[in-house]
C-alpha positions as CSV (number, residue, x, y, z in Angstrom):
1,M,3.9,-10.1,-9.0
2,R,6.2,-8.0,-6.7
3,P,4.5,-5.6,-4.7
4,I,4.3,-2.0,-5.6
5,R,6.6,0.0,-2.9
6,I,6.2,3.6,-2.4
7,A,8.5,6.3,-1.0
8,I,7.9,10.0,0.0
9,V,10.7,12.4,-1.2
10,G,10.3,15.3,1.4
11,D,12.4,18.2,0.5
12,G,10.3,20.1,-1.6
13,R,12.1,19.5,-4.8
14,A,10.2,19.4,-8.2
15,S,9.3,16.0,-9.5
16,R,11.4,16.7,-12.5
17,L,14.5,16.7,-10.3
18,I,13.6,13.4,-8.8
19,A,12.9,11.6,-11.7
20,P,16.5,11.3,-13.1
21,Y,17.4,9.0,-9.9
22,L,14.8,6.5,-10.8
23,P,15.5,3.5,-12.7
24,N,12.8,2.4,-15.3
25,N,11.0,0.0,-13.0
26,Y,9.8,3.2,-10.7
27,W,8.0,6.4,-11.7
28,V,6.7,10.0,-10.1
29,L,3.4,9.5,-9.2
30,G,3.0,13.2,-8.1
31,R,2.9,15.5,-5.4
32,T,1.6,15.2,-2.0
33,L,-1.6,17.3,-1.5
34,D,0.0,20.2,0.2
35,N,2.5,19.9,-2.9
36,S,5.5,19.9,-0.3
37,E,6.6,16.1,-1.2
38,T,7.0,14.1,-4.1
39,I,5.6,10.4,-4.4
40,I,7.4,7.8,-6.2
41,A,6.3,4.3,-6.7
42,G,7.7,1.2,-8.4
43,R,8.2,-2.6,-8.3
44,D,11.7,-4.0,-7.1
45,E,13.6,-5.9,-9.9
46,S,16.5,-8.5,-8.8
47,H,19.2,-6.4,-9.7
48,H,20.3,-4.4,-6.8
49,T,20.2,-0.9,-8.6
50,L,16.7,-1.7,-9.6
51,T,15.4,-1.5,-5.8
52,L,13.7,1.0,-3.6
53,E,16.6,0.4,-0.9
54,H,19.1,1.4,-3.6
55,I,16.9,4.6,-4.7
56,I,16.9,5.8,-1.2
57,H,20.6,5.5,-0.6
58,K,21.3,7.6,-4.0
59,L,18.8,10.3,-3.0
60,R,20.0,10.4,0.6
61,A,23.4,10.4,-0.8
62,D,22.8,13.9,-2.3
63,D,21.2,14.8,0.6
64,I,17.7,14.6,-0.4
65,G,15.2,13.4,2.3
66,V,13.3,10.3,1.5
67,R,11.3,7.7,3.5
68,E,9.6,4.7,2.5
69,Q,5.8,4.8,2.9
70,H,4.4,1.5,4.1
71,M,0.9,0.4,3.0
72,I,-1.4,-1.1,5.3
73,A,-3.4,-3.5,3.6
74,P,-6.0,-6.2,4.8
75,T,-5.1,-9.9,5.1
76,P,-7.3,-12.3,3.0
77,A,-8.8,-13.5,6.3
78,E,-9.9,-9.8,7.1
79,M,-11.3,-9.3,3.5
80,L,-13.2,-12.8,3.8
81,A,-14.7,-11.5,7.1
82,D,-15.7,-8.4,5.6
83,A,-17.6,-10.2,2.9
84,L,-19.1,-12.3,4.8
85,E,-20.6,-9.3,6.9
86,V,-23.2,-8.8,4.0
87,F,-24.4,-12.6,4.0
88,V,-24.9,-12.1,8.0
89,D,-27.3,-8.9,7.1
90,Q,-29.2,-10.9,4.5
91,A,-29.4,-13.9,6.7
92,R,-31.2,-11.6,9.4
93,D,-33.4,-10.0,7.0
94,L,-34.5,-13.5,5.3
95,N,-35.4,-14.3,9.1
96,Q,-32.7,-16.9,9.4
97,P,-31.0,-16.7,12.7
98,M,-29.2,-19.6,13.0
99,A,-27.6,-19.0,9.5
100,A,-26.7,-15.4,10.8
101,T,-25.2,-16.7,14.3
102,M,-22.9,-19.2,12.3
103,L,-21.9,-16.7,9.8
104,A,-21.2,-14.0,12.8
105,S,-19.0,-16.9,14.6
106,A,-17.1,-17.5,11.4
107,I,-16.5,-13.7,11.1
108,K,-15.3,-13.6,14.7
109,E,-12.8,-16.1,14.3
110,L,-11.3,-14.9,11.1
111,K,-10.9,-11.5,12.9
112,S,-9.1,-12.8,15.8
């Protein structure tokens, strides 16, 4: 499955004025907390007119400010390390220092 991509349309226009620029695979999520920008999201399709780059180009062609908002997601190794930290605490609680040490070492390796 293709990742969801997000962009911020930052010129204060109402969301209903941004929606016509979007193909069916993108949608208006809503407004930012300060209500000054519109958030759009969707998944790129293989045809070039169904990509975020094309949407950004169309908006900018009409002098509408827009920028892609890159999401920072944890890597699988970081997610595994976070999950293992629970077991370190449990090993310590069960008075299993060797297990706790081995798990902590694995976590350190995953995070490096």
